[in-house]
C-alpha positions as CSV (number, residue, x, y, z in Angstrom):
1,I,-72.8,-172.9,61.6
2,A,-72.5,-173.5,57.9
3,E,-69.0,-172.0,57.5
4,A,-67.8,-174.0,60.4
5,S,-69.2,-177.3,59.0
6,N,-67.7,-176.5,55.6
7,G,-71.1,-176.5,53.9
8,D,-71.3,-176.5,50.1
9,V,-74.4,-174.0,50.0
10,F,-76.3,-171.9,52.5
11,I,-79.9,-171.6,52.3
12,S,-81.8,-169.2,54.8
13,L,-85.5,-169.7,55.0
14,H,-87.6,-166.6,56.1
15,A,-91.2,-165.3,56.1
16,N,-91.7,-161.8,54.7
17,A,-93.5,-158.6,55.7
18,A,-94.7,-155.5,53.9
19,P,-96.4,-152.2,54.9
20,R,-99.1,-153.0,52.3
21,R,-101.3,-156.2,53.2
22,S,-102.0,-156.8,49.7
23,V,-98.5,-157.7,48.8
24,Q,-97.9,-161.6,48.8
25,G,-95.8,-164.2,47.2
26,I,-92.4,-165.9,47.2
27,E,-89.0,-164.6,46.3
28,T,-85.5,-165.7,46.6
29,Y,-82.4,-163.4,47.2
30,Y,-78.8,-164.0,46.4
31,P,-76.0,-161.8,47.2
32,D,-74.1,-159.6,44.6
33,A,-71.3,-157.2,44.8
34,N,-73.3,-154.7,42.5
35,H,-76.4,-154.8,44.7
36,E,-79.6,-152.6,43.9
37,R,-80.1,-149.7,46.0
38,H,-83.6,-151.0,47.0
39,S,-82.2,-154.4,48.2
40,L,-79.4,-152.4,50.3
41,H,-82.2,-150.4,51.9
42,I,-84.0,-153.6,52.8
43,A,-80.8,-155.4,54.1
44,M,-80.0,-152.3,56.4
45,R,-83.4,-152.3,57.7
46,E,-83.7,-156.1,58.2
47,N,-80.2,-156.1,59.7
48,G,-81.1,-153.2,61.9
49,V,-77.9,-151.2,61.0
50,S,-77.0,-148.2,59.1
51,R,-74.9,-148.2,56.1
52,D,-72.0,-146.6,57.8
53,Q,-71.9,-149.3,60.3
54,L,-70.6,-151.6,57.7
55,N,-66.9,-150.8,57.9
56,E,-64.6,-150.7,54.7
57,L,-62.7,-154.0,55.4
58,Q,-66.0,-155.7,55.9
59,R,-67.2,-154.4,52.5
60,T,-63.9,-155.1,50.6
61,L,-63.8,-158.7,52.0
62,A,-67.4,-159.3,51.0
63,K,-66.8,-158.0,47.5
64,W,-64.1,-160.4,47.0
65,R,-66.1,-163.4,48.5
66,I,-69.2,-162.4,46.7
67,A,-67.4,-161.9,43.2
68,E,-66.4,-165.8,43.5
69,T,-69.7,-166.9,44.7
70,S,-72.2,-164.7,43.1
71,P,-72.7,-166.5,39.9
72,Y,-73.1,-169.8,41.8
73,S,-75.7,-168.2,44.1
74,Q,-77.8,-166.5,41.4
75,R,-78.0,-170.0,39.5
76,L,-78.9,-171.6,42.8
77,A,-81.6,-168.8,43.5
78,S,-83.0,-169.0,40.1
79,L,-83.5,-172.8,40.3
80,V,-84.9,-172.8,43.7
81,Q,-87.3,-169.9,43.0
82,G,-88.4,-171.4,39.6
83,Q,-89.2,-174.7,41.4
84,L,-91.2,-173.0,44.2
85,A,-93.1,-170.8,41.6
86,R,-93.9,-173.8,39.4
87,A,-95.0,-176.4,42.1
88,L,-96.7,-174.5,44.8
89,P,-99.4,-172.7,43.0
90,S,-100.7,-176.0,41.6
91,R,-101.4,-177.1,45.2
92,Y,-102.1,-174.0,47.0
93,G,-103.7,-171.6,44.5
94,K,-102.4,-168.3,43.4
95,I,-99.1,-167.5,44.7
96,Q,-97.3,-164.4,43.2
97,D,-93.9,-165.3,41.9
98,L,-91.7,-162.3,42.8
99,G,-88.6,-163.9,41.4
100,A,-84.9,-164.2,42.2
101,K,-83.3,-160.8,43.2
102,K,-80.1,-159.4,44.4
103,G,-80.0,-158.7,48.0
104,P,-77.0,-158.0,50.4
105,F,-78.7,-159.4,53.6
106,Y,-76.3,-159.7,56.4
107,V,-77.0,-163.4,56.6
108,L,-75.6,-164.0,53.1
109,F,-73.1,-160.9,53.1
110,L,-69.8,-162.8,54.3
111,S,-70.6,-166.4,52.9
112,N,-67.8,-168.3,51.5
113,M,-70.3,-170.6,49.8
114,P,-73.2,-169.9,47.3
115,A,-75.9,-168.5,49.6
116,I,-79.8,-167.9,49.2
117,L,-82.5,-166.2,51.4
118,V,-86.1,-167.6,50.5
119,E,-88.9,-165.6,51.5
120,A,-91.7,-168.4,51.7
121,G,-94.6,-165.8,52.0
122,F,-95.7,-162.6,53.7
123,L,-96.9,-162.8,57.2
124,T,-98.8,-159.3,56.6
125,N,-100.9,-161.0,53.9
126,K,-103.9,-163.1,55.0
127,S,-103.5,-165.7,52.4
128,D,-99.8,-166.1,52.8
129,A,-100.1,-166.1,56.6
130,K,-102.5,-168.9,56.3
131,R,-100.4,-171.0,54.2
132,L,-97.4,-170.3,56.5
133,R,-99.2,-171.9,59.4
134,D,-99.9,-174.8,57.3
135,R,-97.6,-177.7,58.1
136,K,-98.1,-179.4,54.7
137,Y,-97.5,-176.1,52.9
138,L,-94.0,-175.8,54.8
139,E,-93.3,-179.2,54.0
140,S,-93.9,-178.6,50.4
141,V,-91.8,-175.6,50.4
142,A,-88.9,-177.5,51.9
143,T,-89.4,-180.2,49.3
144,Q,-89.3,-177.8,46.4
145,I,-86.2,-176.1,47.8
146,A,-84.6,-179.4,48.1
147,T,-85.7,-180.2,44.4
148,G,-84.2,-176.7,43.3
149,L,-80.9,-177.7,45.3
150,E,-80.8,-181.0,43.1
151,R,-81.3,-179.2,39.9
152,Y,-78.5,-176.7,40.9
153,R,-76.1,-179.8,41.7
154,D,-77.0,-181.5,38.3
155,S,-77.1,-178.3,36.1
156,G,-73.4,-177.5,35.9
157,P,-70.3,-177.3,38.0
158,T,-70.8,-176.1,41.4
159,L,-68.5,-174.1,43.6
160,A,-67.8,-176.9,45.8
161,Q,-66.9,-179.2,42.7
162,R,-64.7,-176.4,41.4
163,N,-62.8,-176.0,44.8
164,P,-62.9,-179.3,46.5
165,R,-61.8,-179.2,50.0
């Protein structure tokens, strides 16, 4: 939908899960051609495919696209994650800042625009799960993402400004 509507950025919002119930917090992922092995493992598991199911053409096209969008995606992820990490704990108590990280998730993999995936908390953690059921928390997450997006727009040239349609 974002590609068809010629979007300027793509933001995917998710709720996380972990085998250990003690793991909690927020994190934001961005695509990168030189992804970390751990992120690749997570991406394969989350996408329900094996590494060999990603064909060579898909990988090559993705590397070219990601090479252009990655610096913008990284800046967007850092600004959104920073905004979430600063604003949410003051209202909702301890929320672990898990940072902005590389992650080749399928939803980000072939994007022509800067793209991020925001994990707003862990459903497997009691405190996070309670927050994720709270409408006001979700509205706060949306507000902080929007503020991070504004900071991205105002922090320097965006890919949309560099390549106007």
